[in-house]
LODODREN-836024 format. One line per 4 residues: their letters; for each residue x, y, z of N, C-alpha, C. Coordinates in nm, 2 decimals, padded with zeros to 4 digits. Each point is the difference from the previous one (the first is absolute). Layout:
BEGIN
A> X/Y/Z/X/Y/Z/X/Y/Z | ...;
This chain:
BEGIN
XXXX> 00.09/-00.12/00.00/-00.09/00.11/00.00/00.10/00.14/00.00 | -00.04/00.09/-00.09/00.09/00.12/-00.01/-00.04/00.10/00.11 | 00.08/00.10/00.01/-00.02/00.10/00.11/-00.13/00.08/-00.02 | -00.03/00.02/-00.13/-00.13/00.09/-00.01/-00.12/-00.08/00.06;
XXXX> -00.01/-00.13/-00.03/-00.12/-00.08/00.05/00.02/00.00/00.16 | 00.11/-00.02/00.06/00.01/00.01/00.14/-00.04/00.13/00.05 | 00.03/00.10/-00.05/-00.02/00.13/00.05/-00.17/00.01/-00.01 | -00.05/-00.05/-00.10/-00.14/00.02/-00.02/-00.08/-00.09/00.11;
XXXX> 00.05/-00.11/00.03/-00.06/-00.08/00.11/00.01/00.06/00.14 | 00.12/00.08/00.03/00.01/00.06/00.12/-00.09/00.12/00.01 | -00.01/00.07/-00.11/-00.10/00.12/-00.01/-00.15/-00.04/00.03 | -00.03/-00.12/-00.06/-00.14/-00.06/00.01/-00.02/-00.03/00.14;
XXXX> 00.10/-00.06/00.06/-00.02/-00.05/00.15/-00.02/00.12/00.09 | 00.08/00.10/-00.03/-00.02/00.13/00.08/-00.13/00.06/-00.01 | -00.04/00.01/-00.13/-00.13/00.04/-00.01/-00.12/-00.07/00.06 | 00.00/-00.14/-00.01/-00.08/-00.08/00.08/00.01/00.01/00.14;
XXXX> 00.11/00.03/00.05/00.02/00.03/00.15/-00.07/00.12/00.04 | 00.03/00.11/-00.08/-00.07/00.13/00.03/-00.15/-00.01/-00.01 | -00.05/-00.07/-00.10/-00.15/00.00/-00.02/-00.05/-00.08/00.13 | 00.07/-00.11/00.05/-00.05/-00.08/00.11/00.00/00.09/00.13;
XXXX> 00.10/00.08/00.01/00.00/00.08/00.11/-00.11/00.10/-00.01 | -00.03/00.06/-00.11/-00.11/00.11/-00.02/-00.12/-00.06/00.03 | -00.02/-00.14/-00.05/-00.12/-00.07/00.04/-00.03/-00.02/00.14 | 00.11/-00.04/00.07/00.00/-00.03/00.14/-00.04/00.13/00.07;
XXXX> 00.06/00.11/-00.03/-00.01/00.13/00.07/-00.14/00.07/-00.03 | -00.06/-00.05/-00.12/-00.13/00.07/-00.05/-00.11/-00.07/00.04 | -00.01/-00.13/-00.01/-00.13/-00.09/00.05/00.02/-00.05/00.13 | -00.11/-00.01/00.07/-00.01/-00.04/00.13/-00.15/-00.05/00.03;
XXXX> -00.02/-00.09/00.09/-00.14/-00.04/00.03/-00.03/00.02/00.15 | -00.12/00.04/00.04/-00.05/00.01/00.14/-00.10/-00.10/00.03 | 00.03/-00.08/00.11/-00.09/-00.12/00.03/-00.13/00.05/00.07 | -00.08/-00.08/00.00/-00.14/00.02/00.07/00.02/00.03/00.15;
XXXX> -00.08/00.09/00.05/00.01/00.04/00.14/00.14/00.06/00.02 | 00.06/00.07/-00.10/00.13/00.06/00.01/-00.01/00.13/-00.08 | 00.06/00.11/00.05/00.01/00.13/-00.07/00.14/00.04/-00.04 | 00.01/00.06/-00.10/00.14/00.05/-00.04/00.01/00.15/00.01;
XXXX> 00.10/00.05/00.07/00.03/00.13/00.03/00.12/00.05/-00.09 | -00.03/00.08/-00.10/00.09/00.02/-00.11/00.06/00.15/00.04 | 00.14/00.01/-00.01/00.07/00.12/00.02/00.09/00.03/-00.12 | -00.01/00.12/-00.03/00.09/00.05/-00.12/00.10/00.10/00.04;
XXXX> 00.13/-00.06/-00.01/00.12/00.09/00.07/-00.03/00.01/00.13 | -00.04/-00.10/00.08/-00.03/00.01/00.14/-00.11/00.07/00.05 | -00.09/00.06/-00.08/-00.12/00.07/00.03/-00.12/-00.08/-00.02 | -00.10/00.00/00.09/-00.12/-00.08/-00.03/-00.06/00.04/-00.12;
XXXX> -00.03/-00.09/-00.08/-00.07/00.01/-00.13/-00.15/-00.04/00.00 | -00.02/-00.13/00.03/-00.13/-00.06/-00.01/-00.01/-00.13/00.07 | -00.13/-00.05/00.01/-00.02/-00.13/00.07/-00.07/-00.10/-00.11 | 00.07/-00.11/-00.03/-00.05/-00.09/-00.09/-00.07/-00.12/00.07;
XXXX> -00.12/-00.04/-00.06/-00.07/-00.12/00.06/00.05/-00.12/-00.07 | -00.06/-00.12/00.03/00.04/-00.12/-00.05/-00.01/-00.01/-00.16 | 00.10/-00.06/-00.05/00.01/-00.01/-00.15/00.14/00.04/-00.06 | 00.01/00.00/-00.13/00.13/00.02/-00.07/00.01/00.16/-00.03;
XXXX> 00.12/00.05/00.04/00.02/00.14/-00.01/00.13/00.03/-00.07 | 00.02/00.13/-00.04/00.13/00.03/-00.07/00.06/00.13/00.08 | 00.13/-00.02/00.01/00.08/00.12/00.07/00.10/00.07/-00.11 | 00.03/00.11/00.04/00.09/00.07/-00.08/00.14/-00.06/00.03;
XXXX> 00.08/-00.05/-00.09/00.13/-00.06/00.04/00.10/00.10/00.06 | 00.05/-00.04/00.11/00.11/00.07/00.06/-00.06/00.13/00.07 | -00.13/00.03/-00.01/-00.04/00.13/00.06/-00.11/-00.04/00.11 | -00.08/-00.11/-00.01/-00.09/-00.04/00.10/00.03/-00.13/00.06;
XXXX> -00.04/-00.01/00.13/00.01/-00.13/00.06/-00.13/-00.02/00.08 | -00.02/-00.12/00.04/-00.14/-00.04/00.05/00.04/-00.08/00.13 | -00.10/00.02/00.11/00.01/-00.07/00.13/-00.13/-00.07/00.02 | 00.00/-00.11/00.06/-00.13/-00.08/00.01/-00.05/00.01/00.15;
XXXX> -00.12/00.02/00.00/-00.07/00.01/00.14/-00.10/-00.10/00.02 | 00.00/-00.09/00.10/-00.08/-00.12/00.03/-00.13/00.06/00.05 | -00.12/-00.04/-00.05/-00.12/00.04/00.04/-00.07/-00.10/00.08 | 00.06/-00.12/00.01/-00.07/-00.11/00.09/-00.01/00.04/00.15;
XXXX> -00.09/-00.08/00.07/-00.01/00.01/00.14/00.12/-00.06/00.07 | 00.07/00.07/00.09/00.10/-00.04/00.07/-00.02/00.00/00.15 | 00.07/-00.09/00.07/-00.02/-00.01/00.15/00.12/00.02/00.07 | 00.00/00.08/00.11/00.11/00.02/00.08/-00.03/-00.04/00.14;
XXXX> 00.08/-00.08/00.07/-00.01/-00.04/00.13/00.09/00.07/00.11 | -00.06/00.04/00.10/00.08/00.08/00.11/-00.04/-00.07/00.13 | 00.08/00.03/00.10/-00.01/-00.04/00.13/00.03/00.11/00.10 | -00.10/00.05/00.07/00.01/00.12/00.08/00.00/-00.06/00.14;
XXXX> 00.10/00.06/00.08/00.00/-00.03/00.15/-00.05/00.13/00.06 | -00.10/-00.02/00.10/-00.04/00.12/00.08/-00.05/-00.04/00.14 | -00.04/00.09/00.07/-00.05/-00.03/00.14/-00.14/00.04/00.02 | -00.07/-00.07/00.07/-00.15/00.02/00.03/-00.01/00.10/00.12;
XXXX> -00.12/00.03/00.02/-00.02/00.09/00.11/00.03/-00.05/00.13 | -00.01/-00.13/00.02/00.04/-00.08/00.12/00.15/-00.05/00.00 | 00.07/00.06/-00.07/00.15/-00.02/-00.01/00.03/-00.14/-00.03 | -00.06/-00.05/-00.11/00.03/-00.14/-00.05/00.05/00.02/-00.15;
XXXX> 00.12/-00.04/-00.02/00.06/00.02/-00.13/-00.05/-00.12/-00.10 | -00.04/00.04/-00.11/-00.05/-00.10/-00.09/00.05/00.03/-00.14 | 00.02/-00.11/-00.09/00.04/00.00/-00.13/-00.12/00.00/-00.10 | -00.03/00.09/-00.07/-00.11/00.01/-00.09/00.05/00.00/-00.16;
XXXX> -00.03/-00.14/-00.06/00.04/-00.01/-00.14/-00.12/00.06/-00.08 | 00.05/00.09/-00.10/-00.11/00.06/-00.09/00.05/-00.03/-00.15 | -00.10/-00.03/-00.07/00.02/-00.03/-00.15/-00.08/00.12/-00.07 | 00.06/00.07/-00.09/-00.05/00.10/-00.07/00.00/-00.04/-00.15;
XXXX> -00.11/00.01/-00.07/-00.02/-00.02/-00.14/-00.03/00.13/-00.07 | 00.09/00.03/-00.10/00.00/00.13/-00.07/00.02/-00.02/-00.14 | -00.04/00.10/-00.07/00.01/00.00/-00.14/00.00/00.16/-00.07 | 00.08/00.01/-00.10/00.02/00.13/-00.06/-00.13/00.03/-00.07;
XXXX> -00.05/00.13/00.01/-00.12/00.04/-00.07/00.03/00.04/-00.14 | -00.07/-00.06/-00.09/00.03/00.03/-00.15/00.02/00.13/-00.04 | -00.09/00.09/00.06/00.00/00.14/-00.03/00.10/00.08/00.07 | 00.08/-00.06/00.09/00.09/00.06/00.07/00.16/-00.06/-00.01;
XXXX> 00.02/-00.06/-00.11/00.12/-00.06/-00.02/00.12/00.10/00.02 | -00.01/00.12/-00.06/00.10/00.10/00.01/00.04/00.02/00.14 | -00.10/00.02/00.10/00.03/00.03/00.14/00.07/-00.14/00.07 | -00.06/-00.11/-00.03/00.06/-00.12/00.04/00.15/-00.02/-00.03;
XXXX> 00.03/00.03/-00.14/00.14/-00.02/-00.04/00.09/00.11/00.04 | -00.03/00.12/00.02/00.09/00.11/00.02/00.00/00.04/00.16 | -00.11/-00.02/00.06/-00.01/00.07/00.13/00.06/-00.08/00.12 | -00.01/-00.15/-00.03/00.06/-00.09/00.11/00.12/-00.08/-00.07;
XXXX> 00.11/00.00/00.07/00.10/-00.09/-00.04/-00.01/-00.13/00.06 | -00.05/-00.02/00.13/-00.01/-00.12/00.06/-00.15/-00.01/00.06 | -00.10/-00.04/-00.08/-00.13/00.00/00.06/-00.03/-00.09/00.12 | 00.07/-00.12/00.00/-00.03/-00.08/00.12/00.06/00.05/00.13;
XXXX> 00.11/00.07/-00.01/00.05/00.07/00.11/-00.09/00.11/00.06 | -00.05/00.06/-00.10/-00.11/00.12/00.04/-00.12/-00.05/00.06 | -00.06/-00.12/-00.07/-00.10/-00.06/00.07/00.02/-00.07/00.14 | 00.12/-00.05/00.02/00.02/-00.05/00.12/00.01/00.11/00.11;
XXXX> 00.06/00.12/-00.03/00.00/00.11/00.09/-00.13/00.04/00.05 | -00.10/00.01/-00.09/-00.14/00.04/00.02/-00.05/-00.10/00.09 | 00.02/-00.13/-00.04/-00.07/-00.11/00.09/00.04/00.01/00.14 | 00.14/00.01/00.02/00.04/00.02/00.14/-00.05/00.12/00.06;
XXXX> -00.03/00.11/-00.07/-00.05/00.12/00.07/-00.14/-00.03/00.03 | -00.08/-00.07/-00.08/-00.14/-00.01/00.04/-00.02/-00.10/00.11 | 00.08/-00.11/00.00/-00.01/-00.10/00.12/00.04/00.06/00.12 | 00.12/00.08/00.00/00.04/00.06/00.12/-00.09/00.11/00.06;
XXXX> -00.09/00.05/-00.10/-00.09/00.10/00.05/-00.14/-00.05/00.06 | -00.03/-00.13/-00.03/-00.12/-00.07/00.06/00.01/-00.09/00.11 | 00.10/-00.09/-00.02/00.01/-00.12/00.09/00.03/00.04/00.14 | 00.10/00.10/00.02/00.03/00.05/00.14/-00.12/00.05/00.07;
XXXX> -00.11/00.03/-00.06/-00.12/00.06/00.07/-00.09/-00.12/00.04 | 00.03/-00.12/-00.04/-00.09/-00.12/00.04/00.06/-00.10/00.09 | -00.07/-00.06/00.08/00.06/-00.10/00.08/00.02/-00.13/-00.08 | 00.06/-00.10/00.05/00.03/-00.12/-00.08/-00.12/-00.08/-00.03;
XXXX> -00.10/00.00/00.08/-00.13/-00.06/-00.04/-00.07/00.08/-00.10 | 00.00/00.13/00.01/-00.07/00.09/-00.10/00.08/-00.01/-00.13 | 00.12/-00.02/00.00/00.08/-00.02/-00.13/-00.05/-00.12/-00.08 | -00.01/-00.11/00.07/-00.05/-00.13/-00.05/-00.14/00.03/-00.06;
XXXX> -00.09/00.07/00.09/-00.14/00.01/-00.04/-00.01/00.10/-00.13 | 00.09/00.10/00.00/00.00/00.10/-00.11/00.08/-00.02/-00.12 | 00.05/-00.13/-00.01/00.10/-00.03/-00.11/-00.06/00.05/-00.13 | -00.12/-00.03/-00.04/-00.05/00.05/-00.14/-00.01/00.15/00.01;
XXXX> -00.04/00.06/00.10/00.00/00.15/00.01/00.14/00.05/-00.02 | 00.10/-00.05/00.05/00.14/00.04/-00.03/00.04/-00.01/-00.15 | -00.04/-00.10/-00.06/00.01/-00.02/-00.14/-00.05/00.10/-00.08 | -00.13/00.04/00.04/-00.07/00.10/-00.08/00.06/00.14/00.02;
XXXX> 00.05/00.03/00.13/00.06/00.12/00.01/00.13/00.01/-00.07 | 00.08/-00.10/-00.01/00.14/-00.01/-00.07/-00.04/00.04/-00.14 | -00.09/-00.07/-00.06/-00.04/00.01/-00.14/-00.05/00.14/-00.03 | -00.08/00.05/00.08/-00.06/00.13/-00.04/00.12/00.11/00.01;
XXXX> 00.08/00.00/00.09/00.10/00.09/00.02/00.11/-00.02/-00.12 | 00.03/-00.13/-00.02/00.10/-00.03/-00.10/-00.05/00.04/-00.13 | -00.13/-00.03/-00.04/-00.05/00.04/-00.13/00.00/00.14/-00.01 | -00.04/00.08/00.10/-00.01/00.15/-00.02/00.13/00.07/-00.03;
XXXX> 00.11/-00.08/00.05/00.14/00.06/-00.02/00.06/-00.05/-00.13 | -00.01/-00.12/-00.03/00.07/-00.06/-00.12/-00.09/00.03/-00.12 | -00.12/00.04/00.00/-00.06/00.04/-00.13/00.06/00.13/-00.07 | 00.06/00.08/00.08/00.06/00.12/-00.06/00.14/-00.03/-00.07;
XXXX> 00.05/-00.14/00.03/00.12/-00.05/-00.07/-00.03/-00.08/-00.10 | -00.14/-00.02/-00.04/-00.03/-00.09/-00.12/-00.04/-00.15/00.05 | -00.01/-00.02/00.12/-00.02/-00.14/00.04/-00.13/-00.01/00.07 | -00.06/-00.11/-00.03/-00.14/-00.05/00.06/00.02/-00.10/00.10;
XXXX> -00.04/00.01/00.13/00.02/-00.10/00.10/-00.13/-00.08/00.00 | 00.01/-00.13/-00.04/-00.11/-00.08/-00.01/-00.04/-00.06/00.13 | 00.09/-00.05/00.07/-00.03/-00.06/00.15/00.13/00.02/00.08 | -00.02/00.03/00.12/00.10/00.01/00.11/-00.04/-00.10/00.10;
XXXX> 00.05/-00.12/00.01/-00.06/-00.11/00.09/00.08/-00.02/00.11 | -00.05/00.01/00.12/00.07/-00.04/00.13/-00.02/-00.15/00.01 | 00.10/-00.08/-00.03/-00.02/-00.15/-00.02/00.01/-00.06/00.14 | 00.07/00.07/00.10/00.01/-00.07/00.14/00.04/00.10/00.09;
XXXX> -00.02/-00.03/00.13/00.05/00.07/00.12/00.08/-00.09/00.08 | 00.13/00.01/00.02/00.08/-00.09/00.06/00.06/00.07/00.13 | -00.05/-00.03/00.12/00.06/00.04/00.13/00.11/-00.08/00.04 | 00.07/00.04/00.09/00.12/-00.07/00.06/-00.04/-00.15/00.04;
XXXX> 00.07/-00.09/-00.01/-00.04/-00.14/00.04/-00.03/-00.01/00.14 | 00.06/00.08/00.09/-00.04/-00.01/00.14/-00.14/00.06/00.02 | -00.03/00.11/-00.06/-00.13/00.06/-00.01/-00.10/-00.11/-00.05 | 00.03/-00.05/-00.10/-00.10/-00.11/-00.07/-00.02/-00.10/00.10;
XXXX> 00.09/-00.06/00.07/-00.01/-00.11/00.09/-00.09/00.05/00.12 | 00.02/00.12/00.05/-00.08/00.06/00.10/-00.15/00.00/-00.04 | -00.01/00.06/-00.12/-00.15/00.00/-00.05/-00.06/-00.13/-00.02 | 00.07/-00.10/-00.03/-00.05/-00.13/-00.01/-00.03/-00.06/00.14;
XXXX> 00.09/00.03/00.09/-00.04/-00.04/00.14/-00.13/00.07/00.07 | -00.01/00.12/-00.03/-00.11/00.08/00.04/-00.13/-00.07/-00.06 | 00.00/-00.01/-00.13/-00.11/-00.07/-00.07/-00.03/-00.13/00.05 | 00.11/-00.08/00.03/-00.03/-00.14/00.05/-00.06/00.02/00.14;
XXXX> 00.05/00.08/00.08/-00.06/00.01/00.14/-00.15/00.05/-00.01 | -00.02/00.09/-00.09/-00.15/00.05/-00.01/-00.09/-00.12/-00.04 | 00.05/-00.07/-00.10/-00.08/-00.11/-00.05/-00.02/-00.10/00.11 | 00.11/-00.03/00.09/-00.02/-00.10/00.10/-00.09/00.05/00.12;
XXXX> 00.00/00.13/00.01/-00.10/00.06/00.10/-00.13/-00.02/-00.07 | -00.03/00.02/-00.10/-00.14/-00.01/-00.07/-00.05/-00.15/00.00 | 00.11/-00.08/-00.02/-00.04/-00.15/00.01/-00.02/-00.05/00.14 | 00.06/00.05/00.11/-00.02/-00.02/00.13/-00.14/00.04/00.04;
XXXX> -00.03/00.13/-00.05/-00.14/00.05/00.03/-00.11/-00.10/-00.05 | 00.03/-00.03/-00.13/-00.10/-00.08/-00.06/-00.01/-00.14/00.07 | 00.11/-00.06/00.04/00.00/-00.11/00.07/-00.09/00.02/00.13 | 00.03/00.11/00.07/-00.06/00.02/00.14/-00.16/00.01/-00.03;
XXXX> -00.04/00.08/-00.10/-00.14/00.01/-00.04/-00.05/-00.13/-00.03 | 00.07/-00.08/-00.07/-00.06/-00.14/-00.03/-00.02/-00.09/00.13 | 00.11/00.00/00.08/-00.02/-00.06/00.13/-00.11/00.05/00.08 | -00.01/00.13/00.01/-00.11/00.06/00.07/-00.13/-00.05/-00.04;
XXXX> -00.03/00.01/-00.14/-00.12/-00.05/-00.05/-00.02/-00.15/00.02 | 00.10/-00.07/-00.01/-00.02/-00.15/00.03/-00.03/-00.03/00.15 | 00.06/00.07/00.09/-00.04/-00.01/00.14/-00.13/00.05/00.03 | -00.05/00.11/-00.07/-00.13/00.05/00.02/-00.11/-00.10/-00.05;
XXXX> 00.04/-00.05/-00.11/-00.10/-00.10/-00.06/00.00/-00.14/00.09 | 00.12/-00.03/00.04/00.00/-00.13/00.09/-00.08/00.03/00.13 | 00.02/00.12/00.07/-00.08/00.03/00.11/-00.15/00.01/-00.02 | -00.04/00.05/-00.12/-00.14/00.00/-00.04/-00.05/-00.13/-00.02;
XXXX> 00.08/-00.09/-00.07/-00.05/-00.13/-00.02/-00.01/-00.08/00.15 | 00.11/00.02/00.08/-00.02/-00.06/00.13/-00.11/00.05/00.08 | -00.02/00.13/-00.01/-00.13/00.05/00.07/-00.12/-00.06/-00.05 | -00.01/-00.01/-00.14/-00.12/-00.05/-00.06/-00.01/-00.16/00.05;
XXXX> 00.10/-00.06/-00.01/00.01/-00.14/00.05/-00.05/-00.01/00.14 | 00.05/00.08/00.08/-00.04/-00.01/00.15/-00.14/00.03/00.01 | -00.06/00.10/-00.07/-00.13/00.03/00.00/-00.09/-00.12/-00.04 | 00.03/-00.06/-00.12/-00.07/-00.11/-00.05/00.01/-00.12/00.11;
XXXX> 00.12/-00.01/00.05/00.02/-00.11/00.10/-00.10/00.02/00.12 | 00.01/00.13/00.04/-00.10/00.03/00.12/-00.14/-00.03/-00.03 | -00.04/00.04/-00.12/-00.14/-00.01/-00.04/-00.03/-00.16/-00.01 | 00.10/-00.08/-00.05/-00.02/-00.15/00.00/00.00/-00.05/00.14;
XXXX> 00.07/00.04/00.10/-00.01/-00.06/00.12/-00.12/00.05/00.07 | -00.05/00.12/-00.02/-00.13/00.05/00.04/-00.12/-00.09/-00.05 | 00.01/-00.03/-00.12/-00.10/-00.08/-00.07/00.00/-00.14/00.04 | 00.12/-00.05/00.03/00.01/-00.14/00.07/-00.06/00.00/00.14;
XXXX> 00.04/00.10/00.08/-00.05/-00.01/00.13/-00.16/00.02/00.00 | -00.05/00.10/-00.10/-00.15/00.01/00.00/-00.05/-00.15/-00.04 | 00.06/-00.06/-00.10/-00.05/-00.13/-00.03/-00.01/-00.10/00.11 | 00.12/00.00/00.08/00.00/-00.09/00.11/-00.11/00.05/00.11;
XXXX> -00.02/00.12/00.03/-00.10/00.05/00.08/-00.14/-00.05/-00.05 | -00.03/00.01/-00.13/-00.12/-00.02/-00.05/-00.02/-00.16/00.00 | 00.10/-00.08/-00.02/00.00/-00.13/00.00/-00.04/-00.06/00.15 | 00.08/00.07/00.10/-00.02/-00.03/00.14/-00.15/00.03/00.04;
XXXX> -00.05/00.12/-00.05/-00.14/00.03/00.04/-00.10/-00.09/-00.05 | 00.04/-00.06/-00.13/-00.10/-00.09/-00.07/00.00/-00.13/00.09 | 00.13/-00.04/00.03/00.02/-00.13/00.08/-00.08/00.00/00.13 | 00.02/00.12/00.08/-00.06/00.01/00.13/-00.15/-00.01/-00.01;
XXXX> -00.06/00.06/-00.12/-00.14/00.00/-00.01/-00.05/-00.14/-00.03 | 00.07/-00.06/-00.09/-00.03/-00.14/-00.03/00.01/-00.09/00.11 | 00.09/00.02/00.10/00.03/-00.09/00.10/-00.12/00.03/00.11 | -00.03/00.11/00.02/-00.10/00.03/00.09/-00.14/-00.05/-00.04;
XXXX> -00.02/00.01/-00.14/-00.11/-00.07/-00.04/-00.01/-00.15/00.01 | 00.11/-00.06/-00.02/00.02/-00.14/00.01/00.00/-00.07/00.14 | 00.06/00.09/00.09/00.00/-00.05/00.14/-00.09/00.09/00.08 | -00.11/-00.04/00.05/-00.09/00.08/00.08/00.07/00.04/00.13;
XXXX> -00.02/00.12/00.05/00.06/00.03/00.14/00.14/00.04/-00.01 | 00.08/00.00/-00.11/00.13/00.04/-00.01/00.01/00.15/00.00 | 00.08/00.05/00.07/00.02/00.14/00.00/00.12/00.04/-00.09 | 00.01/00.15/-00.03/00.10/00.04/-00.09/00.14/-00.03/00.06;
XXXX> 00.01/00.01/00.13/00.12/-00.02/00.07/00.06/-00.15/-00.02 | -00.10/-00.08/00.01/00.04/-00.15/-00.01/00.05/-00.02/-00.15 | -00.07/00.06/-00.09/00.04/-00.01/-00.14/00.14/00.05/-00.02 | 00.03/00.12/00.05/00.13/00.07/-00.02/00.11/-00.09/00.07;
XXXX> -00.04/-00.04/00.11/00.11/-00.09/00.08/00.03/-00.12/-00.10 | -00.10/-00.07/-00.05/00.02/-00.11/-00.09/00.09/00.02/-00.11 | -00.03/00.13/-00.06/00.07/00.04/-00.12/00.15/00.03/00.03 | 00.00/00.08/00.11/00.15/00.04/00.03/00.08/-00.13/00.04;
XXXX> -00.06/-00.10/00.07/00.06/-00.13/00.03/00.04/-00.07/-00.12 | -00.09/00.00/-00.10/00.03/-00.08/-00.13/00.12/00.08/-00.07 | 00.00/00.13/00.01/00.11/00.07/-00.07/00.12/-00.01/00.06 | 00.00/-00.03/00.14/00.12/-00.01/00.07/00.07/-00.13/-00.03;
XXXX> -00.09/-00.10/00.00/00.07/-00.14/-00.04/00.03/00.00/-00.15 | -00.07/00.07/-00.08/00.06/00.01/-00.14/00.13/00.06/-00.02 | 00.02/00.10/00.09/00.14/00.07/00.00/00.11/-00.10/00.05 | -00.04/-00.06/00.11/00.10/-00.10/00.05/00.04/-00.10/-00.10;
XXXX> -00.11/-00.05/-00.08/00.03/-00.10/-00.10/00.10/00.05/-00.11 | -00.02/00.13/-00.04/00.08/00.07/-00.10/00.16/00.01/00.06 | 00.00/00.03/00.13/00.13/00.01/00.05/00.07/-00.13/00.01 | -00.07/-00.11/00.03/00.06/-00.12/00.01/00.04/-00.06/-00.14;
XXXX> -00.07/00.03/-00.11/00.04/-00.06/-00.12/00.09/00.07/-00.08 | 00.05/00.13/00.04/00.10/00.07/-00.08/00.13/-00.03/00.07 | 00.11/-00.01/-00.09/00.14/-00.03/00.05/00.05/00.12/00.06 | 00.10/-00.02/00.08/00.08/00.10/00.06/-00.08/00.08/00.13;
XXXX> -00.11/-00.06/00.04/-00.06/00.07/00.12/00.06/-00.05/00.13 | -00.02/00.08/00.10/00.06/-00.03/00.13/-00.10/-00.11/00.08 | 00.06/-00.06/00.10/-00.08/-00.09/00.08/-00.10/00.06/00.07 | -00.14/-00.07/00.00/-00.11/00.06/00.08/-00.05/-00.11/00.09;
XXXX> -00.02/00.03/00.13/-00.05/-00.09/00.09/-00.13/00.03/00.03 | -00.09/-00.11/-00.01/-00.15/-00.01/00.00/-00.05/-00.08/00.12 | -00.09/00.02/00.07/-00.06/-00.08/00.11/-00.07/-00.12/-00.06 | 00.00/-00.11/00.06/-00.06/-00.12/-00.06/-00.11/-00.06/00.10;
XXXX> -00.04/00.08/00.10/-00.11/-00.06/00.08/-00.14/00.03/-00.05 | -00.10/-00.07/00.04/-00.12/00.00/-00.06/-00.07/00.13/00.01 | 00.03/00.09/00.11/-00.06/00.13/00.02/00.07/00.10/-00.07 | 00.10/-00.03/-00.09/00.07/00.11/-00.06/-00.10/00.08/-00.10;
XXXX> -00.08/-00.07/-00.07/-00.10/00.08/-00.08/-00.08/00.09/00.08 | -00.05/-00.03/00.11/-00.07/00.09/00.08/00.08/00.12/00.05 | 00.13/-00.04/00.04/00.09/00.11/00.03/00.02/00.10/-00.11 | 00.03/-00.06/-00.12/00.00/00.09/-00.12/-00.11/00.09/-00.02;
XXXX> -00.13/-00.07/00.02/-00.12/00.08/-00.02/-00.01/00.13/00.10 | 00.03/-00.04/00.12/00.00/00.10/00.12/00.09/00.12/-00.04 | 00.13/-00.03/-00.04/00.10/00.08/-00.03/-00.04/00.09/-00.11 | -00.06/-00.06/-00.11/-00.04/00.08/-00.12/-00.11/00.10/00.03;
XXXX> -00.10/-00.05/00.08/-00.10/00.09/00.03/00.04/00.11/00.10 | 00.10/-00.04/00.08/00.05/00.12/00.09/00.08/00.09/-00.07 | 00.08/-00.04/-00.10/00.06/00.10/-00.08/-00.08/00.09/-00.09 | -00.11/-00.07/-00.05/-00.10/00.07/-00.08/-00.06/00.12/00.09;
XXXX> -00.05/-00.06/00.12/-00.06/00.11/00.08/00.08/00.12/00.04 | 00.13/-00.03/00.03/00.09/00.09/00.04/00.03/00.10/-00.12 | 00.01/-00.05/-00.12/00.02/00.08/-00.12/-00.13/00.09/-00.03 | -00.11/-00.05/00.03/-00.12/00.08/-00.03/-00.02/00.09/00.10;
XXXX> 00.04/-00.01/00.13/-00.01/00.09/00.10/00.11/00.09/00.02 | 00.09/-00.01/-00.09/00.12/00.09/00.00/00.09/-00.02/00.12 | 00.00/-00.11/00.06/00.08/-00.04/00.11/00.12/-00.08/-00.04 | 00.08/-00.06/00.09/00.10/-00.08/-00.03/-00.03/-00.15/00.05;
XXXX> -00.11/-00.05/-00.07/-00.04/-00.15/00.03/00.10/-00.09/-00.03 | -00.04/-00.12/00.01/00.10/-00.11/-00.03/00.03/00.01/-00.15 | 00.11/00.00/-00.03/00.05/00.01/-00.14/00.01/00.14/-00.05 | -00.09/00.09/00.04/00.01/00.14/-00.03/-00.04/00.04/-00.13;
XXXX> 00.00/-00.09/-00.10/-00.02/00.03/-00.15/-00.10/-00.11/-00.05 | -00.08/-00.06/00.09/-00.09/-00.09/-00.05/00.06/-00.14/-00.03 | 00.12/-00.02/00.02/00.06/-00.14/-00.03/00.04/-00.05/00.14 | -00.02/-00.13/00.01/00.04/-00.06/00.13/00.15/-00.03/00.01;
XXXX> 00.03/00.01/00.13/00.15/-00.03/00.03/00.00/-00.15/00.04 | 00.09/-00.08/-00.07/00.02/-00.13/00.03/00.08/-00.02/00.12 | -00.05/-00.06/00.10/00.07/-00.02/00.13/00.01/-00.17/00.01 | 00.12/-00.03/00.06/00.03/-00.15/00.02/-00.11/-00.06/00.10;
XXXX> -00.06/-00.11/-00.04/-00.09/-00.08/00.10/00.07/-00.11/00.07 | -00.07/-00.09/00.04/00.06/-00.11/00.08/00.09/-00.08/-00.09 | 00.10/-00.05/00.04/00.09/-00.09/-00.08/-00.06/-00.13/-00.03 | 00.04/-00.08/-00.07/00.12/00.03/-00.10/-00.06/00.07/-00.12;
XXXX> 00.09/00.10/-00.05/-00.05/00.09/-00.11/00.02/-00.08/-00.13 | -00.08/00.04/-00.11/00.02/-00.04/-00.13/00.08/00.10/-00.07 | 00.10/-00.05/-00.08/00.10/00.09/-00.06/-00.02/-00.01/-00.15 | 00.00/00.12/-00.06/-00.02/00.01/-00.14/00.12/00.09/-00.05;
X> 00.08/-00.05/-00.10/00.11/00.06/-00.06/-00.04/00.05/-00.14;
């Protein structure tokens, strides 16, 4: 290849390189949710939206501004009104306003630092006025206050504050343990009161049930005694009709004597009873009758007759005795 051809190839390569540089310097694209700030010789010229655009080569330059929602997270340490230090994490979601791209690009060099300063200022202006319990209760109110103040300030710089969320309130670990202990003690107190009320209700119900049982038992005993009296009355009347000349006293003596021997029979047939000595002479029945009538008269007259309560006292008679175990 001769020198002329070589020189032509070199010139062609130079021209192609120049054209490529001009194309690179002239054509550019702006992505969706992005704006292009164009400066001509260092001076603001215009704002370009998404799409393909042309620059004046070597005279204009473009800077891209992100219009998407961004999030910044901060942690603010402050003291409550009752002198408890807490950590308050705050998440701020912000976005550049499309109609204030110029302000957002030129007025602030470090927007996150500026937002952080305003967040600290807002938190430190509200939380020290609240107690620890009020801080927990008004967590959403703190978020609203931070957003309102931050939005009013940052809007002049071209930023829209979408949310300013207080995500947590973290007191010192010792304070947290103390709060848990207090809560546990209060719940234990409520549980103890509930158990006491339950025991009280149970005892009252048991007492009412016992009183009702006693009342029913008393009615049953009274009805039983009334039935016995009615039966005795009927027996006495029948006996007097069957045996002419028998008096009521004779009938009562016979009934009481019969009851007395029935009682002795029950005592003798039950296991575990003590030894009872009974007279075995032929006049024992007459003695029983005399003692029963004497006790009955003494009870009816209000005196201390034999037996005192209408029951005879068994006394030893002539030996030998009959033993019953």
